[in-house]
N, C-alpha and C positions, 0 to 999 in steps of 0.2 A: 935197555930190549924196548922194540915199536911194537905196537899190540895191533892187532885190524879192528877198526870201527862199526860195529853192523846194528841198524837201527833196525827193530822191528817193525812189523806190520800195524802195528798200535800207538808206538813212536809214532812213527809221520805220518800219523792220523790225526795226533794229538796237534804233530807242527802244523799241518793242512790247515787244523782248525784256530788254529795263532793265527796263519797267516790272511787267511781267510776273514775274518775279526779282525785285522789290522786294516783291513780293505775296506771293510765295514766303517768305522773310525776314520774312515781318511787321511790315516796316519800318512801318508804320503814316503816320500823319502825316505823320512825318521824311522817310519817304520818298517823300510827294508835293511835299511842298516841295524837296525835292534835285529830280526830276524837273520840278519848275515851272521851276525854277531853273536847271535844263539847258535846258529851251524857252526863257525868258528868254534864256539868254547866245545860244541859236544865233539869235533875233526879234534879237540888237543885232547882229548880222552885217549889219543893212539902214543902219548906219555905219560909217565908216572898216576895211568891210574889209581892209581890207591893216593895218594894226595890226598880225596876227597875222602868226609866223612863218612861212616856207616848212614845211611841212612836210618830213620825212626821205627820205619815198616822192618828193620832188618829181622828183628826176632820174632818175628813172623812167620818169616819164611825159611824154607828149607835151601835155602841157599844162600851170600853175599849180597849184600845191596848196597849200594855207595848212591850217594847225588851228590849229583854238581849242580852250584846253585847260580843262576845269573841274574841278570840286571838286578836292578835298586829298589826297596820297597818302596812304595808296594806294589811294586808290581817285578818281582821276586818269583820266580821261576824254577821248577827243584827237575833236572835230569835225572831220571832215577836206571840205576845201573848195578851190572852185576861183569863179571871177569871170569871166564872160563880158558883158564890157557888162556894161551898166547890171542884170542878174543877178548874184546869188549864188547857187552851186548845193550844197544839202549831199549830201558825197558818201557819207559812213557817218560811225559813231560808234564810236570802238570807245576799251576800255579801253585807262590808257597800260601797260601788264603785257605786253599781247596783241603777239601777234610782229604787223608790216610789214607791212603790204599788198603787197611788194613782196620778202619774204623767203619761199626757199622751207617747207614743206608740214614 
């Protein structure tokens, strides 16, 4: 079964912030390749999205939340998403070292 992948405005903003940061660090072609790889990883959720494990935040939300890990430590990112029927909704893109969404500030 093929799934449609939809990226929420919050996740789009997360991605834009990442791209801006890469540009500010003069990452050049390597940064653009990394960013394209992130987008390809997100698009890969159209096939077997349940291959990804449940996110740590799953217990604190009223729906199933999963995570796709992208990158290598220390630059690991978590793509948080949920599945509703045949649609995968990408909710957020977070650095792996950032506080979980359900943790207080």
